[in-house]
C-alpha positions as a Python dict, from the first residue, in 0.01 Angstrom:
ca = {
    (1, 'X'): (0, 0, 0),
    (2, 'X'): (-306, 75, 224),
    (3, 'X'): (-268, 29, 613),
    (4, 'X'): (-439, -288, 785),
    (5, 'X'): (-469, -355, 1190),
    (6, 'X'): (-747, -548, 1351),
    (7, 'X'): (-836, -658, 1702),
    (8, 'X'): (-942, -882, 1906),
    (9, 'X'): (-886, -975, 2271),
    (10, 'X'): (-1020, -860, 2610),
    (11, 'X'): (-898, -507, 2609),
    (12, 'X'): (-1071, -157, 2415),
    (13, 'X'): (-1010, -203, 2057),
    (14, 'X'): (-1078, 158, 1964),
    (15, 'X'): (-720, 259, 2137),
    (16, 'X'): (-490, 22, 2001),
    (17, 'X'): (-681, 4, 1612),
    (18, 'X'): (-593, 411, 1626),
    (19, 'X'): (-219, 294, 1787),
    (20, 'X'): (-188, 70, 1534),
    (21, 'X'): (-278, 276, 1207),
    (22, 'X'): (-48, 561, 1323),
    (23, 'X'): (194, 331, 1254),
    (24, 'X'): (75, 184, 939),
    (25, 'X'): (-16, 549, 802),
    (26, 'X'): (328, 565, 606),
    (27, 'X'): (129, 287, 401),
    (28, 'X'): (-140, 530, 249),
    (29, 'X'): (-283, 884, 411),
    (30, 'X'): (-520, 943, 201),
    (31, 'X'): (-800, 846, 441),
    (32, 'X'): (-840, 619, 766),
    (33, 'X'): (-1175, 429, 947),
    (34, 'X'): (-1233, 175, 1147),
    (35, 'X'): (-1552, -20, 1330),
    (36, 'X'): (-1610, -200, 1695),
    (37, 'X'): (-1816, -461, 1775),
    (38, 'X'): (-1957, -502, 2064),
    (39, 'X'): (-2038, -791, 2269),
    (40, 'X'): (-2422, -803, 2197),
    (41, 'X'): (-2332, -735, 1793),
    (42, 'X'): (-2345, -400, 1729),
    (43, 'X'): (-2094, -227, 1540),
    (44, 'X'): (-1999, 171, 1505),
    (45, 'X'): (-1784, 253, 1253),
    (46, 'X'): (-1605, 642, 1232),
    (47, 'X'): (-1439, 713, 880),
    (48, 'X'): (-1272, 1010, 727),
    (49, 'X'): (-1066, 1141, 466),
    (50, 'X'): (-754, 1268, 587),
    (51, 'X'): (-497, 1180, 755),
    (52, 'X'): (-558, 943, 1124),
    (53, 'X'): (-553, 1262, 1315),
    (54, 'X'): (-852, 1360, 1212),
    (55, 'X'): (-1008, 1021, 1211),
    (56, 'X'): (-886, 1068, 1587),
    (57, 'X'): (-1031, 1395, 1614),
    (58, 'X'): (-1380, 1303, 1512),
    (59, 'X'): (-1379, 942, 1747),
    (60, 'X'): (-1302, 1203, 1997),
    (61, 'X'): (-1611, 1403, 1914),
    (62, 'X'): (-1848, 1120, 1973),
    (63, 'X'): (-1762, 999, 2301),
    (64, 'X'): (-1517, 722, 2168),
    (65, 'X'): (-1663, 338, 2053),
    (66, 'X'): (-1677, 91, 2318),
    (67, 'X'): (-1562, -291, 2228),
    (68, 'X'): (-1301, -500, 2225),
    (69, 'X'): (-1349, -643, 1902),
    (70, 'X'): (-1221, -373, 1558),
    (71, 'X'): (-1054, -385, 1209),
    (72, 'X'): (-939, -36, 1128),
    (73, 'X'): (-762, 84, 780),
    (74, 'X'): (-567, 367, 644),
    (75, 'X'): (-552, 416, 288),
    (76, 'X'): (-355, 455, -57),
    (77, 'X'): (-667, 537, -284),
    (78, 'X'): (-692, 328, -614),
    (79, 'X'): (-1001, 251, -681),
    (80, 'X'): (-1169, 641, -617),
    (81, 'X'): (-1103, 944, -477),
    (82, 'X'): (-975, 973, -99),
    (83, 'X'): (-1379, 1118, 65),
    (84, 'X'): (-1597, 935, 327),
    (85, 'X'): (-1767, 738, 143),
    (86, 'X'): (-1494, 548, -66),
    (87, 'X'): (-1273, 528, 331),
    (88, 'X'): (-1278, 191, 452),
    (89, 'X'): (-1399, -27, 637),
    (90, 'X'): (-1675, -91, 397),
    (91, 'X'): (-2001, -272, 417),
    (92, 'X'): (-2258, -540, 292),
    (93, 'X'): (-2517, -419, 143),
    (94, 'X'): (-2751, -244, 401),
    (95, 'X'): (-3097, -356, 314),
    (96, 'X'): (-3066, -737, 307),
    (97, 'X'): (-2713, -790, 462),
    (98, 'X'): (-2552, -921, 767),
    (99, 'X'): (-2355, -660, 922),
    (100, 'X'): (-2034, -702, 756),
    (101, 'X'): (-1738, -534, 754),
    (102, 'X'): (-1422, -534, 563),
    (103, 'X'): (-1075, -330, 519),
    (104, 'X'): (-899, -378, 248),
    (105, 'X'): (-564, -373, 104),
    (106, 'X'): (-461, -473, -252),
    (107, 'X'): (-636, -474, -600),
    (108, 'X'): (-1042, -724, -659),
    (109, 'X'): (-929, -730, -1103),
    (110, 'X'): (-1212, -846, -1174),
    (111, 'X'): (-1416, -604, -930),
    (112, 'X'): (-1642, -477, -1240),
    (113, 'X'): (-1752, -812, -1317),
    (114, 'X'): (-1834, -920, -961),
    (115, 'X'): (-2019, -574, -981),
    (116, 'X'): (-2256, -692, -1287),
    (117, 'X'): (-2352, -979, -1105),
    (118, 'X'): (-2426, -837, -768),
    (119, 'X'): (-2657, -543, -917),
    (120, 'X'): (-2805, -837, -1118),
    (121, 'X'): (-2913, -926, -727),
    (122, 'X'): (-3035, -647, -659),
    (123, 'X'): (-2732, -464, -467),
    (124, 'X'): (-2696, -113, -410),
    (125, 'X'): (-2360, -13, -365),
    (126, 'X'): (-2249, 383, -216),
    (127, 'X'): (-1879, 348, -321),
    (128, 'X'): (-1647, 415, -609),
    (129, 'X'): (-1418, 134, -475),
    (130, 'X'): (-1316, -254, -539),
    (131, 'X'): (-1314, -339, -174),
    (132, 'X'): (-1677, -237, -179),
    (133, 'X'): (-1749, -548, -450),
    (134, 'X'): (-1605, -778, -207),
    (135, 'X'): (-1759, -673, 110),
    (136, 'X'): (-2082, -744, -117),
    (137, 'X'): (-2000, -1042, -225),
    (138, 'X'): (-1922, -1185, 134),
    (139, 'X'): (-2305, -1097, 196),
    (140, 'X'): (-2479, -1210, -81),
    (141, 'X'): (-2223, -1589, 30),
    (142, 'X'): (-2308, -1551, 402),
    (143, 'X'): (-2570, -1841, 558),
    (144, 'X'): (-2464, -1860, 966),
    (145, 'X'): (-2083, -1893, 910),
    (146, 'X'): (-1860, -1591, 852),
    (147, 'X'): (-1520, -1770, 764),
    (148, 'X'): (-1692, -1979, 484),
    (149, 'X'): (-1880, -1684, 329),
    (150, 'X'): (-1495, -1512, 333),
    (151, 'X'): (-1388, -1815, 157),
    (152, 'X'): (-1607, -1838, -148),
    (153, 'X'): (-1611, -1494, -199),
    (154, 'X'): (-1177, -1515, -222),
    (155, 'X'): (-1270, -1858, -420),
    (156, 'X'): (-1446, -1579, -657),
    (157, 'X'): (-1181, -1286, -702),
    (158, 'X'): (-888, -1228, -903),
    (159, 'X'): (-611, -1014, -769),
    (160, 'X'): (-425, -890, -462),
    (161, 'X'): (-589, -878, -109),
    (162, 'X'): (-549, -839, 257),
    (163, 'X'): (-835, -811, 435),
    (164, 'X'): (-1002, -796, 766),
    (165, 'X'): (-1351, -875, 836),
    (166, 'X'): (-1626, -885, 1126),
    (167, 'X'): (-1987, -942, 1134),
    (168, 'X'): (-2255, -849, 1357),
    (169, 'X'): (-2418, -1172, 1389),
    (170, 'X'): (-2100, -1337, 1501),
    (171, 'X'): (-1993, -1046, 1846),
    (172, 'X'): (-1694, -1286, 1887),
    (173, 'X'): (-1501, -1355, 1581),
    (174, 'X'): (-1244, -1138, 1299),
    (175, 'X'): (-1155, -1266, 944),
    (176, 'X'): (-827, -1230, 834),
    (177, 'X'): (-663, -1323, 491),
    (178, 'X'): (-428, -1230, 210),
    (179, 'X'): (-290, -1327, -126),
    (180, 'X'): (-20, -1152, -278),
    (181, 'X'): (-32, -791, 7),
    (182, 'X'): (125, -890, 296),
    (183, 'X'): (-82, -964, 707),
    (184, 'X'): (45, -1059, 977),
    (185, 'X'): (-104, -1149, 1333),
    (186, 'X'): (96, -1129, 1671),
    (187, 'X'): (-14, -1378, 1884),
    (188, 'X'): (-11, -1226, 2256),
    (189, 'X'): (-140, -1401, 2596),
    (190, 'X'): (-530, -1366, 2538),
    (191, 'X'): (-536, -1157, 2222),
    (192, 'X'): (-427, -1109, 1883),
    (193, 'X'): (-368, -833, 1642),
    (194, 'X'): (-391, -892, 1302),
    (195, 'X'): (-119, -601, 1065),
    (196, 'X'): (-59, -538, 715),
    (197, 'X'): (309, -556, 935),
    (198, 'X'): (561, -549, 1234),
    (199, 'X'): (476, -208, 1326),
    (200, 'X'): (169, -208, 1477),
    (201, 'X'): (198, -536, 1634),
    (202, 'X'): (556, -520, 1814),
    (203, 'X'): (415, -253, 2138),
    (204, 'X'): (171, -551, 2171),
    (205, 'X'): (356, -861, 2139),
    (206, 'X'): (719, -1023, 1959),
    (207, 'X'): (529, -1309, 1846),
    (208, 'X'): (347, -1346, 1504),
    (209, 'X'): (285, -1602, 1257),
    (210, 'X'): (343, -1446, 875),
    (211, 'X'): (6, -1578, 676),
    (212, 'X'): (115, -1715, 386),
    (213, 'X'): (-13, -1673, 69),
    (214, 'X'): (-413, -1765, 32),
    (215, 'X'): (-443, -1868, 370),
    (216, 'X'): (-749, -1739, 603),
    (217, 'X'): (-762, -1722, 929),
    (218, 'X'): (-1026, -1766, 1158),
    (219, 'X'): (-938, -1521, 1523),
    (220, 'X'): (-1157, -1591, 1798),
    (221, 'X'): (-1047, -1437, 2218),
    (222, 'X'): (-908, -1779, 2258),
    (223, 'X'): (-799, -1944, 2009),
    (224, 'X'): (-715, -1929, 1616),
    (225, 'X'): (-780, -2169, 1341),
    (226, 'X'): (-576, -2102, 982),
    (227, 'X'): (-708, -2265, 646),
    (228, 'X'): (-675, -2285, 312),
    (229, 'X'): (-934, -2101, 25),
    (230, 'X'): (-1034, -2458, 13),
    (231, 'X'): (-1143, -2486, 417),
    (232, 'X'): (-803, -2729, 389),
    (233, 'X'): (-628, -2689, 713),
    (234, 'X'): (-315, -2540, 688),
    (235, 'X'): (0, -2484, 960),
    (236, 'X'): (42, -2207, 1104),
    (237, 'X'): (440, -2107, 1210),
    (238, 'X'): (496, -1861, 1501),
    (239, 'X'): (819, -1655, 1501),
    (240, 'X'): (954, -1401, 1689),
    (241, 'X'): (929, -1049, 1531),
    (242, 'X'): (1338, -924, 1496),
    (243, 'X'): (1168, -532, 1519),
    (244, 'X'): (1252, -376, 1798),
    (245, 'X'): (967, -107, 1944),
    (246, 'X'): (1258, 134, 2006),
    (247, 'X'): (1352, 80, 1603),
    (248, 'X'): (1004, 240, 1491),
    (249, 'X'): (1010, 558, 1722),
    (250, 'X'): (1094, 900, 1636),
    (251, 'X'): (1331, 976, 1912),
    (252, 'X'): (1502, 1320, 1903),
    (253, 'X'): (1449, 1315, 1549),
    (254, 'X'): (1210, 1568, 1368),
    (255, 'X'): (1160, 1326, 1084),
    (256, 'X'): (1206, 934, 1029),
    (257, 'X'): (1367, 1023, 663),
    (258, 'X'): (1661, 1233, 936),
    (259, 'X'): (1666, 975, 1187),
    (260, 'X'): (1691, 642, 919),
    (261, 'X'): (1967, 921, 704),
    (262, 'X'): (2162, 948, 1065),
    (263, 'X'): (2117, 608, 1088),
    (264, 'X'): (2318, 452, 733),
    (265, 'X'): (2654, 406, 924),
    (266, 'X'): (2502, 167, 1211),
    (267, 'X'): (2260, -9, 925),
    (268, 'X'): (2563, -33, 671),
    (269, 'X'): (2823, -181, 1013),
    (270, 'X'): (2506, -470, 1008),
    (271, 'X'): (2497, -499, 685),
    (272, 'X'): (2858, -574, 688),
    (273, 'X'): (2885, -777, 950),
    (274, 'X'): (2983, -1117, 960),
    (275, 'X'): (2953, -1141, 594),
    (276, 'X'): (3322, -925, 522),
    (277, 'X'): (3607, -1174, 603),
    (278, 'X'): (3888, -911, 526),
    (279, 'X'): (4194, -1175, 669),
    (280, 'X'): (4072, -1430, 434),
    (281, 'X'): (3966, -1173, 175),
    (282, 'X'): (3588, -1291, 143),
    (283, 'X'): (3249, -1220, 107),
    (284, 'X'): (3031, -1473, 269),
    (285, 'X'): (2731, -1450, 184),
    (286, 'X'): (2482, -1794, 380),
    (287, 'X'): (2148, -1699, 258),
    (288, 'X'): (2306, -1785, -141),
    (289, 'X'): (2661, -2042, -41),
    (290, 'X'): (2360, -2295, -149),
    (291, 'X'): (2434, -2221, -492),
    (292, 'X'): (2731, -2124, -589),
    (293, 'X'): (2756, -2379, -879),
    (294, 'X'): (2468, -2209, -1052),
    (295, 'X'): (2631, -1911, -956),
    (296, 'X'): (2943, -2008, -1078),
    (297, 'X'): (2838, -2084, -1409),
    (298, 'X'): (2595, -1751, -1464),
    (299, 'X'): (2627, -1638, -1801),
    (300, 'X'): (2405, -1355, -1727),
    (301, 'X'): (2279, -1121, -1457),
    (302, 'X'): (1973, -931, -1449),
    (303, 'X'): (1859, -699, -1157),
    (304, 'X'): (1485, -576, -1103),
    (305, 'X'): (1406, -343, -909),
    (306, 'X'): (1133, -42, -894),
    (307, 'X'): (1149, 368, -774),
    (308, 'X'): (1461, 371, -570),
    (309, 'X'): (1550, 0, -583),
    (310, 'X'): (1599, 58, -964),
    (311, 'X'): (1872, 300, -929),
    (312, 'X'): (2038, 44, -679),
    (313, 'X'): (2003, -187, -928),
    (314, 'X'): (2200, 34, -1221),
    (315, 'X'): (2449, 124, -1003),
    (316, 'X'): (2508, -289, -957),
    (317, 'X'): (2550, -319, -1311),
    (318, 'X'): (2813, -105, -1289),
    (319, 'X'): (2964, -303, -1020),
    (320, 'X'): (2903, -605, -1096),
    (321, 'X'): (3007, -657, -1489),
    (322, 'X'): (3335, -435, -1318),
    (323, 'X'): (3437, -748, -1086),
    (324, 'X'): (3291, -1033, -1154),
    (325, 'X'): (3278, -1005, -1557),
    (326, 'X'): (2914, -1104, -1598),
    (327, 'X'): (2681, -944, -1818),
    (328, 'X'): (2399, -742, -1637),
    (329, 'X'): (2115, -607, -1753),
    (330, 'X'): (1852, -388, -1555),
    (331, 'X'): (1527, -377, -1615),
    (332, 'X'): (1177, -238, -1496),
    (333, 'X'): (998, -483, -1252),
    (334, 'X'): (694, -324, -1423),
    (335, 'X'): (771, -389, -1805),
    (336, 'X'): (984, -738, -1718),
    (337, 'X'): (731, -997, -1784),
    (338, 'X'): (525, -774, -2026),
    (339, 'X'): (773, -881, -2279),
    (340, 'X'): (875, -1203, -2375),
    (341, 'X'): (1241, -1171, -2185),
    (342, 'X'): (1479, -1403, -2268),
    (343, 'X'): (1572, -1683, -2010),
    (344, 'X'): (1755, -1977, -1926),
    (345, 'X'): (1907, -2190, -1652),
    (346, 'X'): (2259, -2020, -1700),
    (347, 'X'): (2090, -1662, -1597),
    (348, 'X'): (2057, -1543, -1263),
    (349, 'X'): (1766, -1330, -1188),
    (350, 'X'): (1784, -1105, -860),
    (351, 'X'): (1502, -880, -734),
    (352, 'X'): (1534, -611, -532),
    (353, 'X'): (1298, -419, -333),
    (354, 'X'): (1303, -273, 81),
    (355, 'X'): (996, -407, 172),
    (356, 'X'): (999, -757, -11),
    (357, 'X'): (608, -713, -138),
    (358, 'X'): (694, -484, -406),
    (359, 'X'): (407, -668, -657),
    (360, 'X'): (542, -549, -1006),
    (361, 'X'): (877, -687, -829),
    (362, 'X'): (752, -1019, -734),
    (363, 'X'): (529, -1076, -1033),
    (364, 'X'): (884, -1093, -1224),
    (365, 'X'): (1032, -1313, -984),
    (366, 'X'): (761, -1593, -1033),
    (367, 'X'): (824, -1527, -1447),
    (368, 'X'): (1178, -1580, -1386),
    (369, 'X'): (1102, -1872, -1161),
    (370, 'X'): (888, -2030, -1359),
    (371, 'X'): (1126, -1984, -1705),
    (372, 'X'): (1396, -2104, -1532),
    (373, 'X'): (1661, -1878, -1350),
    (374, 'X'): (1786, -1906, -1001),
    (375, 'X'): (1628, -1592, -844),
    (376, 'X'): (1802, -1416, -548),
    (377, 'X'): (1615, -1180, -318),
    (378, 'X'): (1794, -841, -236),
    (379, 'X'): (1532, -755, 66),
    (380, 'X'): (1475, -556, 415),
    (381, 'X'): (1182, -745, 550),
    (382, 'X'): (1278, -1106, 706),
    (383, 'X'): (1005, -1352, 541),
    (384, 'X'): (879, -1086, 294),
    (385, 'X'): (700, -1297, 6),
    (386, 'X'): (1007, -1189, -229),
    (387, 'X'): (1232, -1335, 1),
    (388, 'X'): (1018, -1648, 46),
    (389, 'X'): (957, -1754, -315),
    (390, 'X'): (1321, -1700, -423),
    (391, 'X'): (1520, -1920, -466),
    (392, 'X'): (1800, -1784, -231),
    (393, 'X'): (1927, -1424, -129),
    (394, 'X'): (2062, -1113, 92),
    (395, 'X'): (1909, -955, 395),
    (396, 'X'): (2017, -580, 368),
    (397, 'X'): (1963, -588, 775),
    (398, 'X'): (1891, -204, 806),
    (399, 'X'): (1660, -211, 1027),
    (400, 'X'): (1287, -50, 1001),
    (401, 'X'): (1248, 245, 696),
    (402, 'X'): (925, 433, 838),
    (403, 'X'): (998, 770, 598),
    (404, 'X'): (803, 723, 259),
    (405, 'X'): (1116, 858, 83),
    (406, 'X'): (1402, 559, 70),
    (407, 'X'): (1707, 657, 280),
    (408, 'X'): (1943, 401, 436),
    (409, 'X'): (1751, 101, 226),
    (410, 'X'): (1936, 248, -54),
    (411, 'X'): (2266, 239, 105),
    (412, 'X'): (2185, -125, 217),
    (413, 'X'): (2107, -249, -113),
    (414, 'X'): (2425, -80, -246),
    (415, 'X'): (2631, -260, 32),
    (416, 'X'): (2477, -570, -35),
    (417, 'X'): (2523, -552, -434),
    (418, 'X'): (2857, -510, -338),
    (419, 'X'): (2875, -785, -92),
    (420, 'X'): (2743, -967, -398),
    (421, 'X'): (3011, -877, -676),
    (422, 'X'): (3274, -901, -426),
    (423, 'X'): (3172, -1270, -336),
    (424, 'X'): (3144, -1353, -743),
    (425, 'X'): (3411, -1182, -871),
    (426, 'X'): (3648, -1337, -603),
    (427, 'X'): (3492, -1668, -743),
    (428, 'X'): (3684, -1530, -1115),
    (429, 'X'): (3904, -1288, -1185),
    (430, 'X'): (3940, -1106, -836),
    (431, 'X'): (4287, -1179, -632),
    (432, 'X'): (4325, -1214, -293),
    (433, 'X'): (4512, -870, -270),
    (434, 'X'): (4268, -649, -457),
    (435, 'X'): (4012, -853, -271),
    (436, 'X'): (4157, -811, 90),
    (437, 'X'): (4188, -372, 0),
    (438, 'X'): (3895, -319, -116),
    (439, 'X'): (3667, -521, 153),
    (440, 'X'): (3940, -285, 364),
    (441, 'X'): (3722, 8, 233),
    (442, 'X'): (3401, -128, 280),
    (443, 'X'): (3437, -153, 596),
    (444, 'X'): (3567, 180, 631),
    (445, 'X'): (3208, 335, 467),
    (446, 'X'): (2996, 370, 714),
    (447, 'X'): (3256, 641, 916),
    (448, 'X'): (3335, 829, 578),
    (449, 'X'): (2903, 833, 520),
    (450, 'X'): (2898, 933, 898),
    (451, 'X'): (3142, 1246, 853),
    (452, 'X'): (2889, 1367, 518),
    (453, 'X'): (2614, 1321, 739),
    (454, 'X'): (2820, 1602, 1035),
    (455, 'X'): (2832, 1853, 750),
    (456, 'X'): (2458, 1865, 691),
    (457, 'X'): (2379, 2220, 859),
    (458, 'X'): (2593, 2312, 520),
    (459, 'X'): (2381, 2145, 352),
    (460, 'X'): (2091, 2313, 443),
    (461, 'X'): (2256, 2652, 431),
    (462, 'X'): (2318, 2552, -19),
    (463, 'X'): (1968, 2427, -31),
    (464, 'X'): (1816, 2744, 115),
    (465, 'X'): (1976, 2947, -149),
    (466, 'X'): (1830, 2762, -447),
    (467, 'X'): (1480, 2583, -298),
    (468, 'X'): (1268, 2877, -426),
    (469, 'X'): (1368, 2757, -733),
    (470, 'X'): (1113, 2503, -920),
    (471, 'X'): (1382, 2329, -1185),
    (472, 'X'): (1675, 2132, -1111),
    (473, 'X'): (1875, 1941, -1302),
    (474, 'X'): (2070, 1580, -1126),
    (475, 'X'): (2412, 1474, -1370),
    (476, 'X'): (2626, 1218, -1301),
    (477, 'X'): (2909, 943, -1479),
    (478, 'X'): (2953, 586, -1499),
    (479, 'X'): (2796, 481, -1162),
    (480, 'X'): (2733, 782, -1019),
    (481, 'X'): (2467, 811, -1310),
    (482, 'X'): (2231, 665, -1116),
    (483, 'X'): (2261, 823, -799),
    (484, 'X'): (2201, 1148, -979),
    (485, 'X'): (1862, 980, -1072),
    (486, 'X'): (1818, 932, -739),
    (487, 'X'): (1932, 1235, -629),
    (488, 'X'): (1611, 1362, -839),
    (489, 'X'): (1362, 1160, -697),
    (490, 'X'): (1404, 1226, -333),
    (491, 'X'): (1422, 1616, -441),
    (492, 'X'): (1066, 1568, -627),
    (493, 'X'): (925, 1305, -389),
    (494, 'X'): (896, 1538, -104),
    (495, 'X'): (928, 1884, -145),
    (496, 'X'): (766, 1842, -509),
    (497, 'X'): (985, 2040, -730),
    (498, 'X'): (1046, 1929, -1056),
    (499, 'X'): (1376, 1716, -1115),
    (500, 'X'): (1562, 1540, -1401),
    (501, 'X'): (1843, 1305, -1330),
    (502, 'X'): (2018, 1252, -1665),
    (503, 'X'): (2388, 1107, -1743),
    (504, 'X'): (2610, 1414, -1833),
    (505, 'X'): (2699, 1325, -2118),
    (506, 'X'): (2297, 1293, -2220),
    (507, 'X'): (2232, 1681, -2127),
    (508, 'X'): (2421, 1769, -2475),
    (509, 'X'): (2109, 1572, -2679),
    (510, 'X'): (1869, 1793, -2538),
    (511, 'X'): (1783, 1889, -2189),
    (512, 'X'): (2090, 2082, -2179),
    (513, 'X'): (1804, 2345, -2355),
    (514, 'X'): (1644, 2348, -2066),
    (515, 'X'): (1932, 2495, -1841),
    (516, 'X'): (1914, 2892, -1830),
    (517, 'X'): (2016, 3110, -1562),
    (518, 'X'): (1999, 3088, -1216),
    (519, 'X'): (1924, 2706, -1272),
    (520, 'X'): (2022, 2496, -1012),
    (521, 'X'): (2247, 2232, -1124),
    (522, 'X'): (2348, 1907, -927),
    (523, 'X'): (2635, 1737, -1047),
    (524, 'X'): (2818, 1464, -899),
    (525, 'X'): (3171, 1493, -996),
    (526, 'X'): (3386, 1260, -736),
    (527, 'X'): (3779, 1230, -887),
    (528, 'X'): (3711, 865, -1073),
    (529, 'X'): (3789, 774, -1460),
    (530, 'X'): (3540, 1009, -1571),
    (531, 'X'): (3612, 1312, -1355),
    (532, 'X'): (3780, 1554, -1669),
    (533, 'X'): (3450, 1457, -1870),
    (534, 'X'): (3288, 1529, -1609),
    (535, 'X'): (3423, 1920, -1548),
    (536, 'X'): (3330, 1977, -1941),
    (537, 'X'): (2991, 1895, -1884),
    (538, 'X'): (3052, 2164, -1518),
    (539, 'X'): (3138, 2449, -1819),
    (540, 'X'): (2843, 2332, -2068),
    (541, 'X'): (2624, 2413, -1754),
    (542, 'X'): (2803, 2728, -1597),
    (543, 'X'): (2861, 2936, -2017),
    (544, 'X'): (2469, 2879, -2015),
    (545, 'X'): (2411, 3052, -1668),
    (546, 'X'): (2313, 2701, -1473),
    (547, 'X'): (2437, 2735, -1115),
    (548, 'X'): (2620, 2399, -1021),
    (549, 'X'): (2640, 2262, -742),
    (550, 'X'): (2891, 1957, -711),
    (551, 'X'): (2890, 1650, -481),
    (552, 'X'): (3318, 1678, -533),
    (553, 'X'): (3596, 1410, -395),
    (554, 'X'): (3733, 1641, -47),
    (555, 'X'): (4081, 1826, -112),
    (556, 'X'): (3978, 1881, -419),
    (557, 'X'): (4016, 2217, -508),
    (558, 'X'): (3994, 2266, -919),
    (559, 'X'): (3569, 2189, -887),
    (560, 'X'): (3543, 2484, -628),
    (561, 'X'): (3691, 2728, -884),
    (562, 'X'): (3433, 2617, -1134),
    (563, 'X'): (3118, 2583, -910),
    (564, 'X'): (2921, 2770, -695),
    (565, 'X'): (2889, 2542, -390),
    (566, 'X'): (3089, 2202, -358),
    (567, 'X'): (2945, 1972, -129),
    (568, 'X'): (3258, 1703, -21),
    (569, 'X'): (3279, 1336, 20),
    (570, 'X'): (3618, 1150, 141),
    (571, 'X'): (3769, 926, -80),
    (572, 'X'): (3698, 645, -165),
    (573, 'X'): (3764, 354, -475),
    (574, 'X'): (3511, 461, -771),
    (575, 'X'): (3380, 86, -669),
    (576, 'X'): (3207, 218, -356),
    (577, 'X'): (3167, 592, -474),
    (578, 'X'): (2805, 567, -502),
    (579, 'X'): (2761, 466, -149),
    (580, 'X'): (2875, 820, 1),
    (581, 'X'): (2768, 1014, -330),
    (582, 'X'): (2394, 963, -265),
    (583, 'X'): (2429, 1082, 115),
    (584, 'X'): (2434, 1462, 60),
    (585, 'X'): (2173, 1471, -174),
    (586, 'X'): (1958, 1305, 71),
    (587, 'X'): (1964, 1563, 307),
    (588, 'X'): (1969, 1799, 28),
    (589, 'X'): (1631, 1701, -59),
    (590, 'X'): (1500, 1658, 302),
    (591, 'X'): (1621, 2009, 362),
    (592, 'X'): (1422, 2126, 63),
    (593, 'X'): (1098, 1923, 208),
    (594, 'X'): (1153, 2127, 562),
    (595, 'X'): (1237, 2493, 392),
    (596, 'X'): (955, 2414, 196),
    (597, 'X'): (687, 2298, 469),
    (598, 'X'): (582, 2032, 286),
    (599, 'X'): (553, 1685, 480),
    (600, 'X'): (859, 1486, 477),
    (601, 'X'): (780, 1206, 570),
    (602, 'X'): (430, 1156, 406),
    (603, 'X'): (474, 1309, 78),
    (604, 'X'): (147, 1337, -99),
    (605, 'X'): (-1, 1054, -358),
    (606, 'X'): (300, 834, -201),
    (607, 'X'): (241, 486, 36),
    (608, 'X'): (596, 317, 178),
    (609, 'X'): (516, -62, -40),
    (610, 'X'): (373, -35, -352),
    (611, 'X'): (159, -393, -350),
    (612, 'X'): (-42, -296, -646),
    (613, 'X'): (-21, -305, -1047),
}
């Protein structure tokens, strides 16, 4: 969702705030703004629709902003269209206000009721945002103590928030708070940096406080204190950031998405390191070891996710049922708690999220825990909310992912769910020899992925033949069906080509009507238990004039005679194929977006982490 950065220290705030916004822009880029507070209490603010570079140009045209305290924001619009007025920071009422400015990530669900109350008190609103309501509410409750006013306002708020607040009457203070949206405080030698994630902090310090839910922090230049919204003291735990600056730099790559595709082999090696033990024929997952008895008696597993994470859950259903023989259900996290899900103490719920902050997935996890299920988190971000609130979990270890379209996190999720399946299967039906053989294949996957990446230029050439066509189909069967869904999602996310993914057999039940002469149809057609059926589906497409692009197993000469183009991948066990077959589809989508001149890393209307429902 939106990105927040704030600074208090001895350096000039404006350059640091702009740098932080650029690092956080993947979280939202509809509009941007910042406010700087001078030592004499004067606040100067600039905000604008558009990207951070537009904001930077406006600030430069005004001669810059002087001051060592400031707050900044890059927005993904929820309430109100992206324009100058709706951009953050927002003020309390100008006529009666106290010079309060607020930046906010999240949604104030009861903003309409609060706005009605404030209108009755004579407040005048300028924007369409829920954030302005919060700014006015803080102003209404302000009596000379910004920290107390923020605490009092947040006691009236329903919803999710991460906020940073400054006030012209308290020029040496920043107050920040979070509930349901991520926020951390970087701790330097004589400065503090508040940010939505570590990418805006790591260039300045490797020490940070990850704020707990419903925590308020008051920062001055030489101290901080943390309290609850009820003004009860809470301890703050200082941690060392795992992210290194070089991990979030673009390096020699043109786009973060391409960089992250190329990082996948090393990311999978990190994911497997210390966990996959071929010699003993075991997978060792320390994060869930204490819950082995509950996992052993599990009668059902529910996998929850959204978007790309949901597709990894769908692959996981095939893998877990195949290796561990446990019934698995996959659910949209956003729909899960709005029905009456049947959960008992023998149910294990696995929440899958790259950020660990996806609000729908987090709320579904909380609902599952309340109903008595063992909850596990498969997340990438250490210390994220899902990681903290789940009973146990497995970190992906794939490193920070900046590109909005997820690539290495998806492959990492497949690696993690495969390890979970092997671990469960070994305690049930998987023999030692079969396990050892599978683990050997798993450790070979990084090299196999690299071999596919090495063929990127050929994938680009094929993509160029079809990139001007606006309707595509992606087909797959078995565990490669979710890969077809993921391939279609990647293509439409970043190139804006309309694409549908579906089980290959489902095509005959309606969607085949879409196929006409020249339509690109991407078919995942590796040699597996359903190979012959997939060949029949390819014939059905060809007979109606569709152009078939196949993802096939190396050495398969038969399929080359059936298809216009083929992307070959190494021959691996069927259980591991999705970790490999998705890679050419990632590259296809990437090259399509570049060839069409689209902004690969910042596709329209999207943000990296969805922290609102």
